C-alpha positions as CSV (number, residue, x, y, z in Angstrom):
1,M,-3.3,-47.0,6.5
2,Q,-5.2,-45.1,8.7
3,L,-3.7,-46.8,12.0
4,D,-0.4,-45.7,10.5
5,Q,-1.5,-42.2,10.6
6,I,-2.4,-42.0,14.0
7,A,0.3,-43.4,15.3
8,A,2.4,-41.1,13.0
9,G,0.5,-38.4,13.6
10,P,2.9,-36.9,16.9
11,L,5.9,-37.4,14.8
12,T,4.5,-34.7,12.0
13,I,4.6,-31.7,14.4
14,E,8.5,-32.9,15.2
15,I,9.3,-33.4,11.4
16,F,7.5,-30.1,11.0
17,I,9.6,-27.9,13.4
18,L,13.0,-29.7,12.2
19,S,12.1,-28.8,9.1
20,L,11.7,-25.1,10.1
21,I,15.0,-25.5,12.3
22,F,16.7,-27.3,9.2
23,V,15.6,-24.0,6.4
24,F,16.7,-21.4,9.5
25,L,20.5,-22.4,10.0
26,V,20.6,-23.1,6.0
27,L,19.7,-19.5,5.5
28,S,21.7,-18.4,8.6
29,A,24.8,-19.3,7.0
30,Q,23.9,-18.0,3.6
31,Y,22.8,-14.6,5.1
32,E,25.5,-14.5,8.0
33,S,22.6,-13.4,10.3
34,F,19.9,-14.7,12.3
35,V,17.8,-11.9,11.7
36,D,17.0,-12.2,8.0
37,P,16.3,-15.9,8.0
38,L,13.6,-15.0,11.1
39,I,12.2,-12.4,8.9
40,V,11.6,-15.2,5.6
41,L,10.1,-18.0,7.8
42,L,7.3,-15.5,9.5
43,A,5.6,-15.9,6.1
44,V,5.4,-19.8,6.7
45,P,2.2,-19.0,9.2
46,A,0.2,-17.5,6.3
47,A,0.9,-20.6,4.0
48,L,-0.6,-22.6,7.0
49,L,-3.4,-20.6,7.4
50,G,-4.5,-21.0,4.0
51,A,-3.9,-24.6,3.5
52,L,-6.2,-24.8,6.6
53,V,-8.8,-22.6,5.3
54,F,-9.0,-24.6,1.8
55,I,-8.6,-28.3,3.3
56,N,-11.9,-27.5,5.6
57,L,-13.6,-25.5,2.9
58,R,-13.5,-28.9,0.9
59,H,-15.5,-30.8,3.3
60,W,-18.9,-29.6,3.1
61,P,-21.7,-28.9,4.7
62,I,-19.4,-28.0,7.9
63,P,-16.6,-26.1,6.9
64,F,-14.4,-24.2,9.1
65,L,-14.9,-26.6,12.1
66,F,-11.2,-27.5,11.8
67,D,-11.8,-31.0,12.4
68,K,-8.2,-33.1,13.1
69,T,-9.3,-35.7,10.8
70,L,-9.7,-33.5,8.0
71,S,-6.5,-32.2,7.9
72,Q,-3.8,-34.8,9.5
73,D,-3.5,-37.2,6.5
74,I,0.2,-38.2,5.6
75,Y,-0.4,-36.3,2.0
76,A,-1.6,-33.0,3.8
77,Q,1.3,-33.5,6.0
78,V,3.5,-33.8,3.2
79,G,1.6,-30.5,2.0
80,Y,2.7,-28.5,5.2
81,V,6.3,-29.5,4.7
82,M,6.4,-28.3,1.2
83,L,5.0,-25.2,2.1
84,I,7.7,-24.4,4.3
85,G,9.9,-23.8,1.3
86,L,7.2,-22.3,-1.2
87,A,6.0,-19.3,1.5
88,S,9.5,-18.7,2.0
89,K,10.8,-18.2,-1.6
90,S,8.7,-15.1,-2.0
91,A,9.7,-13.5,1.1
92,I,13.4,-14.3,0.2
93,L,12.9,-12.4,-2.9
94,I,12.0,-9.4,-1.1
95,V,14.4,-9.7,1.7
96,E,17.9,-10.3,-0.7
97,F,16.8,-7.1,-2.4
98,A,15.8,-5.2,0.3
99,N,19.1,-5.7,1.7
100,Q,20.7,-4.6,-1.4
101,Q,19.4,-1.5,-1.3
102,L,20.4,-1.1,2.2
103,R,23.9,-1.5,1.6
104,E,23.5,1.1,-1.6
105,G,22.5,3.7,1.3
106,A,18.8,3.4,1.5
107,T,17.1,3.7,4.3
108,V,15.0,0.7,5.9
109,V,11.2,1.9,4.9
110,Q,12.9,2.7,1.2
111,A,14.6,-0.5,0.8
112,A,11.4,-2.6,1.8
113,M,9.3,-0.3,-0.6
114,R,11.5,-0.9,-3.7
115,A,11.8,-4.2,-3.0
116,A,8.0,-4.8,-2.8
117,Q,7.9,-3.0,-6.3
118,T,10.8,-5.0,-7.7
119,R,9.8,-8.4,-7.1
120,L,6.0,-7.6,-7.2
121,R,6.4,-9.2,-10.6
122,P,8.4,-12.2,-10.5
123,I,6.8,-13.4,-7.1
124,L,3.0,-13.3,-8.9
125,M,4.3,-15.1,-12.1
126,T,5.9,-17.9,-10.0
127,S,3.4,-18.4,-7.6
128,I,0.6,-17.9,-9.9
129,A,2.2,-20.3,-12.5
130,F,2.8,-23.2,-9.2
131,V,-1.2,-22.3,-8.8
132,I,-2.4,-22.9,-11.8
133,A,0.3,-26.3,-11.9
134,V,-1.1,-27.7,-8.9
135,T,-4.8,-27.4,-10.3
136,P,-5.3,-30.5,-11.5
137,L,-4.7,-32.3,-8.0
138,V,-7.1,-30.3,-6.7
139,F,-10.0,-31.3,-8.9
140,A,-8.6,-34.9,-9.8
141,S,-10.7,-37.8,-10.3
142,G,-10.5,-41.5,-9.7
143,A,-8.0,-43.7,-8.3
144,G,-6.5,-42.2,-5.8
145,E,-8.4,-39.0,-5.8
146,A,-8.5,-38.5,-2.4
147,S,-4.8,-38.3,-1.9
148,R,-4.4,-35.9,-4.6
149,H,-7.1,-33.7,-3.4
150,S,-5.7,-33.6,0.1
151,L,-2.0,-32.5,-1.4
152,G,-3.3,-30.5,-3.9
153,T,-5.7,-28.5,-1.9
154,V,-2.8,-28.1,1.0
155,V,-0.4,-26.4,-1.4
156,F,-2.7,-24.6,-3.4
157,G,-4.7,-23.2,-1.1
158,G,-1.3,-22.2,1.2
159,M,0.2,-21.0,-2.1
160,L,-2.8,-18.7,-2.3
161,V,-3.3,-17.1,0.7
162,S,0.4,-16.9,1.2
163,T,1.1,-15.2,-2.0
164,V,-1.5,-12.3,-1.4
165,L,-0.7,-11.9,2.3
166,N,3.4,-12.3,2.0
167,L,3.8,-9.2,-0.8
168,G,2.1,-6.6,2.2
169,I,3.3,-8.6,5.2
170,T,6.8,-9.4,4.6
171,P,7.7,-5.8,3.6
172,V,6.4,-4.2,7.2
173,L,7.6,-7.3,9.0
174,Y,11.4,-6.5,7.2
175,V,10.6,-2.6,8.4
176,I,9.8,-3.6,12.1
177,V,12.8,-6.6,12.6
178,K,15.7,-4.9,10.3
179,S,15.0,-1.4,12.3
180,F,15.2,-3.1,15.8
181,E,18.6,-4.8,14.5
182,L,20.2,-0.9,12.9
183,R,19.1,0.3,16.3
184,G,21.0,-2.3,18.2
185,K,24.3,-2.1,16.4
186,N,24.0,1.7,16.5
187,R,23.8,1.3,20.4
188,N,26.7,-1.4,20.4
189,G,28.5,0.8,17.9
190,R,28.4,3.9,20.0
191,A,29.1,2.0,23.5
192,G,32.4,0.8,21.6
193,T,33.2,4.2,20.5
194,D,33.0,5.7,23.6
195,G,34.8,3.1,25.7
196,H,37.6,3.3,23.4
197,A,37.2,7.2,24.1
198,D,37.4,6.6,27.8
199,I,41.1,5.1,27.4
200,V,42.5,7.3,24.9
201,E,41.8,9.9,27.6
202,T,43.2,8.3,30.4
203,T,46.7,7.1,28.8
204,P,49.2,8.9,30.1
205,Q,51.1,11.2,27.6
206,P,55.1,10.9,27.4
207,S,57.1,13.2,29.0
208,G,58.8,16.1,26.6
209,V,62.3,14.9,25.0
């Protein structure tokens, strides 16, 4: 079993990257944009940070050394892939509501603030419920406890940290990224309007009848 895990180590990174690409493409098709999925997937690093911190905290007396053997077993790897969807869930709620506010005429900052305030309760309720549900895996005992500890700790720590951080980070990222997108659209719109105006001005007028 250990030999299989070592042999499959490089494949884990490839699987994780492919999972990110797949989620990005699915969200791009749903939003019909490449910008909104980028904002959503920026929530994943916070989840991975929480997972690595908590999985290393389990291994006293030398926590925070980030020993590769502590965080690369097959169950932890499954947890990392799960965190892509779990961490993106909260960001999707914020981005979707903020886009609705933009379409209704709000500014980018107003849309982000309203989304963070309105979606705070649903995000906390779903995240807390999930964290409580996986808590027995973190403190499991008996046969197979090592695998449960590994998977449960990764998901528990990732969701806990991502929920806290992304509630503050995602709205800020939305304002920054969306502002650049809107500026680009405005510039392209003005360029197209100016070009059309030049064509109209150079069009010869018909002679009088």
